[in-house]
C-alpha distance (Angstrom), angle and dihedral (degrees) to the residues before:
residue distance angle dihedral
X1 . . .
X2 3.78 . .
X3 3.77 92.5 .
X4 3.80 90.6 52.5
X5 3.82 91.7 52.0
X6 3.82 89.9 48.6
X7 3.84 91.7 48.8
X8 3.89 89.6 48.9
X9 3.74 90.5 49.6
X10 3.83 92.7 51.3
X11 3.80 89.9 48.8
X12 3.82 91.6 52.0
X13 3.81 91.6 46.2
X14 3.84 89.6 47.8
X15 3.71 93.3 52.1
X16 3.80 97.3 41.8
X17 3.75 100.6 39.0
X18 3.81 111.7 3.8
X19 3.83 97.5 172.2
X20 3.77 90.0 58.8
X21 3.79 91.1 47.4
X22 3.83 91.6 52.3
X23 3.79 93.0 46.4
X24 3.81 90.3 49.9
X25 3.82 91.0 48.5
X26 3.83 91.5 49.6
X27 3.85 94.8 45.2
X28 3.83 97.3 44.9
X29 3.88 95.3 81.5
X30 3.85 90.6 47.4
X31 3.77 92.0 51.1
X32 3.78 89.0 47.3
X33 3.78 91.2 53.7
X34 3.75 91.5 48.0
X35 3.69 92.4 52.3
X36 3.80 96.0 53.7
X37 3.83 96.1 84.7
X38 3.87 89.3 50.9
X39 3.80 90.4 52.1
X40 3.83 91.3 50.2
X41 3.85 89.4 50.9
X42 3.78 89.0 49.1
X43 3.84 92.9 51.5
X44 3.79 91.7 46.8
X45 3.82 93.0 50.0
X46 3.81 90.8 48.3
X47 3.83 90.3 50.7
X48 3.79 91.4 51.2
X49 3.78 92.3 50.0
X50 3.90 90.9 49.0
X51 3.77 89.4 50.8
X52 3.87 92.8 50.4
X53 3.76 89.2 46.5
X54 3.80 91.5 51.6
X55 3.83 91.2 47.8
X56 3.80 92.7 48.9
X57 3.82 94.7 49.2
X58 3.83 95.6 42.6
X59 3.82 94.1 92.7
X60 3.87 90.8 52.5
X61 3.81 91.6 48.0
X62 3.81 91.6 48.5
X63 3.79 90.8 50.7
X64 3.86 92.2 50.4
X65 3.76 99.8 -104.8
X66 3.73 121.3 150.4
X67 3.75 121.9 22.0
């Protein structure tokens, strides 16, 4: 259903303002490539926080706390 709505949105955009639709279609891969380093930083930061959380909760897990 989501894909159908996106396709319908692109069709409406192409009919109403086709230059904007073509520019968006051409710039999308460039924006995706520019966002890759930010995604990698986000994944790394999330991994560091998961490691810190595991280290902080290790004593409680060893003593039988939680489930």
